[in-house]
C-alpha positions as CSV (number, residue, x, y, z in Angstrom):
1,X,-7.7,-10.0,-4.8
2,X,-5.7,-8.2,-7.5
3,X,-8.8,-6.9,-8.9
4,X,-9.9,-4.7,-5.9
5,X,-9.0,-1.6,-4.8
6,X,-7.7,-0.3,-2.1
7,X,-8.8,2.6,0.4
8,X,-6.9,4.3,3.5
9,X,-9.6,4.4,6.9
10,X,-10.4,8.1,7.2
11,X,-8.8,8.2,11.2
12,X,-5.3,6.9,9.7
13,X,-2.8,9.7,9.3
14,X,0.2,9.2,7.1
15,X,3.1,11.1,6.4
16,X,5.6,11.0,3.0
17,X,9.0,11.5,4.1
18,X,11.3,11.6,1.1
19,X,10.8,7.7,-0.2
20,X,9.2,6.7,3.0
21,X,5.7,6.7,4.6
22,X,5.4,6.8,8.4
23,X,1.7,5.7,9.3
24,X,0.5,6.2,12.7
25,X,-1.7,3.3,13.9
26,X,-4.8,4.3,15.2
27,X,-5.3,1.6,17.5
28,X,-1.8,0.5,18.8
29,X,-0.4,4.3,18.9
30,X,2.6,2.8,17.1
31,X,4.2,3.0,13.6
32,X,4.1,1.3,10.3
33,X,7.0,2.4,8.1
34,X,7.1,1.5,4.4
35,X,9.9,1.7,2.1
36,X,9.7,3.3,-1.4
37,X,7.7,0.6,-3.1
38,X,5.8,0.6,-0.3
39,X,4.9,4.3,-0.6
40,X,3.7,4.0,-3.9
41,X,1.5,1.2,-3.1
42,X,0.3,3.8,-0.1
43,X,-0.2,6.6,-2.2
44,X,-2.5,4.3,-4.3
45,X,-5.3,3.9,-1.8
46,X,-7.4,6.3,-3.2
47,X,-10.4,3.7,-3.7
48,X,-10.3,3.6,-7.4
49,X,-6.9,1.8,-8.3
50,X,-6.7,-1.5,-8.5
51,X,-4.3,-3.8,-7.2
52,X,-2.7,-5.3,-10.2
53,X,-2.7,-2.1,-11.5
54,X,-0.5,-0.8,-8.7
55,X,2.0,-3.6,-9.3
56,X,1.8,-2.8,-12.8
57,X,3.1,0.5,-12.2
58,X,5.5,-0.9,-9.6
59,X,7.0,-3.3,-12.3
60,X,7.7,-0.7,-14.4
61,X,9.1,1.8,-12.1
62,X,11.3,-0.5,-10.7
63,X,12.3,-2.8,-13.0
64,X,10.8,-6.3,-11.6
65,X,9.1,-8.9,-13.2
66,X,5.2,-8.0,-13.0
67,X,4.3,-11.8,-11.2
68,X,6.8,-10.8,-8.5
69,X,5.4,-7.3,-8.1
70,X,2.3,-8.3,-7.5
71,X,3.0,-10.5,-5.1
72,X,4.9,-8.2,-3.2
73,X,1.8,-5.9,-3.3
74,X,-0.5,-8.5,-2.5
75,X,1.6,-9.0,0.8
76,X,1.7,-5.8,1.9
77,X,-2.2,-4.9,1.2
78,X,-2.5,-8.0,3.5
79,X,-0.4,-6.6,5.8
80,X,-2.3,-3.1,5.9
81,X,-5.3,-4.6,6.1
82,X,-4.6,-6.7,9.0
83,X,-3.4,-3.5,10.9
84,X,-6.7,-2.1,10.2
85,X,-5.3,0.6,7.9
86,X,-6.6,-0.1,4.8
87,X,-9.9,-1.7,3.5
88,X,-10.5,-3.4,0.1
89,X,-12.8,-1.9,-2.2
């Protein structure tokens, strides 16, 4: 999975406020809230950046081990995908 990139679905609305992101779930009408590191992942839902590269950047920016950052990013990607907010590419 880490060699895949992520892309948000076109109908997903999101708003970044300070260091957090609020995402409107189109199917339920509910909101999904991301913290500062989750927001970094969301900023890279461009269909170009690989998951492992996102984790590497988070590792450097937030001073965490790369393997831990990768595990956390993969877990978030799985959640976002399950909620049909992003797709793998």
